[in-house]
C-alpha positions as CSV (number, residue, x, y, z in Angstrom):
1,M,256.7,136.3,211.2
2,T,259.3,138.3,209.3
3,A,260.1,141.9,210.1
4,V,262.5,144.1,208.3
5,G,265.4,146.1,209.7
6,V,266.4,149.3,208.0
7,T,269.5,151.4,208.8
8,L,269.3,155.1,208.2
9,N,272.6,156.7,207.2
10,D,273.8,160.2,208.2
11,N,272.3,161.8,205.1
12,D,268.9,160.1,205.9
13,L,269.1,161.4,209.4
14,A,269.8,164.9,208.3
15,A,266.9,164.8,205.9
16,C,264.6,163.5,208.6
17,D,265.6,166.3,210.9
18,T,264.8,168.9,208.2
19,W,261.5,167.3,207.4
20,A,260.5,167.0,211.1
21,D,261.3,170.8,211.5
22,L,259.1,171.6,208.4
23,R,256.3,169.4,209.7
24,T,256.4,171.0,213.1
25,D,256.4,174.5,211.8
26,N,253.8,174.0,209.1
27,W,251.4,171.1,209.8
28,Q,248.4,171.3,212.0
29,V,246.6,168.1,212.7
30,A,242.8,168.4,213.1
31,T,242.6,169.1,216.8
32,R,246.1,169.6,217.9
33,E,249.5,170.9,217.0
34,T,252.3,168.4,216.1
35,N,255.6,168.3,217.9
36,Y,259.1,167.8,216.7
37,D,259.8,164.4,218.4
38,Q,256.6,162.9,217.0
39,N,257.4,164.2,213.6
40,L,261.0,163.0,213.7
41,Y,260.1,159.4,214.6
42,G,257.2,159.5,212.1
43,V,259.4,160.6,209.2
44,K,262.1,158.1,210.2
45,G,259.5,155.3,209.9
46,E,258.3,156.6,206.6
47,L,261.8,156.9,205.1
48,A,262.7,153.4,206.3
49,L,259.7,151.9,204.5
50,A,260.5,153.9,201.4
51,K,264.0,152.6,201.4
52,A,262.8,149.0,201.9
53,L,260.4,149.3,199.0
54,Q,262.6,151.5,196.9
55,I,260.0,154.2,196.6
56,D,261.0,157.8,196.1
57,F,260.1,159.7,199.2
58,V,259.8,163.4,200.1
59,G,259.3,163.8,203.8
60,Y,257.4,167.1,203.6
61,D,255.1,168.8,201.2
62,K,251.8,170.7,201.4
63,T,249.5,168.0,200.1
64,L,246.6,167.3,202.4
65,E,246.6,163.8,204.0
66,A,243.1,163.2,202.6
67,D,244.5,163.8,199.1
68,R,247.3,161.3,199.3
69,A,247.2,157.6,198.7
70,G,249.4,157.0,201.7
71,D,252.5,158.2,203.6
72,V,254.8,156.2,201.3
73,G,253.3,155.3,198.0
74,P,250.0,153.5,198.8
75,Y,251.1,152.6,202.4
76,Q,250.3,154.3,205.7
77,V,253.0,154.2,208.4
78,K,252.5,154.4,212.1
79,A,255.7,154.9,214.1
80,T,256.6,154.4,217.7
81,M,259.7,154.4,219.8
82,H,258.5,151.5,222.0
83,K,260.2,148.2,221.3
84,E,257.0,146.3,222.2
85,G,254.8,149.0,220.6
86,H,251.4,148.3,219.1
87,L,249.9,149.3,215.8
88,I,247.3,151.8,216.8
89,F,244.4,152.7,214.5
90,Q,242.1,155.6,215.2
91,Q,238.5,155.9,214.1
92,Q,239.3,158.4,211.3
93,H,241.8,156.1,209.6
94,R,240.9,154.8,206.1
95,M,239.8,151.2,205.6
96,G,241.6,149.0,203.2
97,V,244.9,150.8,203.3
98,Q,248.0,148.8,204.2
99,T,249.4,150.3,207.4
100,V,252.9,149.4,208.5
101,L,254.2,149.6,212.1
102,A,257.6,151.1,212.4
103,I,259.6,150.7,215.6
104,V,262.0,153.6,215.5
105,G,265.4,153.9,217.2
106,T,268.2,156.5,216.7
107,N,269.3,155.3,213.3
108,K,267.7,151.8,213.0
109,V,264.0,151.1,212.2
110,K,262.2,147.8,212.6
111,L,259.3,147.5,210.2
112,A,257.4,145.0,212.4
113,G,254.4,144.1,210.2
114,W,251.3,145.6,208.6
115,L,247.5,145.4,208.7
116,H,244.4,147.0,207.1
117,F,242.2,148.9,209.5
118,D,239.1,146.7,208.7
119,T,241.2,143.6,209.5
120,A,242.4,145.2,212.7
121,K,238.8,145.7,213.9
122,T,238.0,142.1,213.2
123,I,241.1,140.9,215.1
124,V,240.3,143.1,218.2
125,A,236.7,141.8,218.1
126,S,238.0,138.3,218.3
127,G,239.8,139.1,221.6
128,V,243.3,140.0,220.4
129,G,244.6,143.5,221.1
130,R,242.2,146.1,222.6
131,K,239.7,148.8,221.7
132,E,239.6,151.9,223.9
133,W,238.6,155.5,224.0
134,R,241.7,157.7,223.9
135,N,240.8,160.5,226.2
136,D,243.9,162.6,225.8
137,Q,243.8,165.6,223.5
138,Q,242.5,163.4,220.6
139,N,239.3,162.1,222.1
140,V,238.9,159.2,219.6
141,M,238.2,155.5,219.6
142,T,241.4,153.4,219.0
143,W,242.2,149.8,218.2
144,W,245.5,148.5,219.5
145,L,247.2,145.5,217.8
146,P,250.2,143.7,219.2
147,Q,253.1,143.0,216.8
148,D,252.4,139.3,216.8
149,A,248.9,139.9,215.4
150,L,250.3,141.8,212.3
151,E,250.8,140.4,208.8
152,S,254.4,139.5,207.9
153,M,256.5,142.0,206.0
154,E,257.4,139.3,203.5
155,W,254.0,139.9,201.9
156,L,255.2,143.4,200.7
157,P,257.7,143.9,197.9
158,I,260.8,144.5,200.1
159,V,264.1,145.0,198.4
160,Y,266.9,143.6,200.6
161,G,270.4,145.2,200.5
162,P,273.1,146.4,202.8
163,E,270.7,148.9,204.6
164,V,267.6,146.6,204.5
165,V,267.7,143.2,206.2
166,K,265.2,140.4,207.0
167,L,264.5,139.9,210.7
168,Q,263.0,136.8,212.1
169,C,260.6,137.5,215.0
């Protein structure tokens, strides 16, 4: 499987910090407040995908999530700080939207792979990954997919350059 590595430069990191602050101060998720750390690694993952696809990206606006095609162009991004992290779908996620898993470090992001939610449900039903009730503040059903169950990033229109490199997994 091919993953993609993206390096965020100092300007990128400063923009991510600003966007994370704006999201923290202004966004309310359905049942809980967002926090700065979650917003920071989320926006880093989104910016990394935008750089890899050469899509213009604004990390904060007032458009409702339901009114957007995706986080970055038509793509959703789920970010984690865990190197062995899973792509986690929740019951309210939209079917048929390509969702990319971003493993976020300080200034490096690994775009590990992608799936559609409907495909994720099928994979979990076949015995790979897991389905569980998330009983923290969210109280939702979740589907957890390991990185090796994801589609390769080579299937997306990645533009390789000095800050975007192909990673063999």
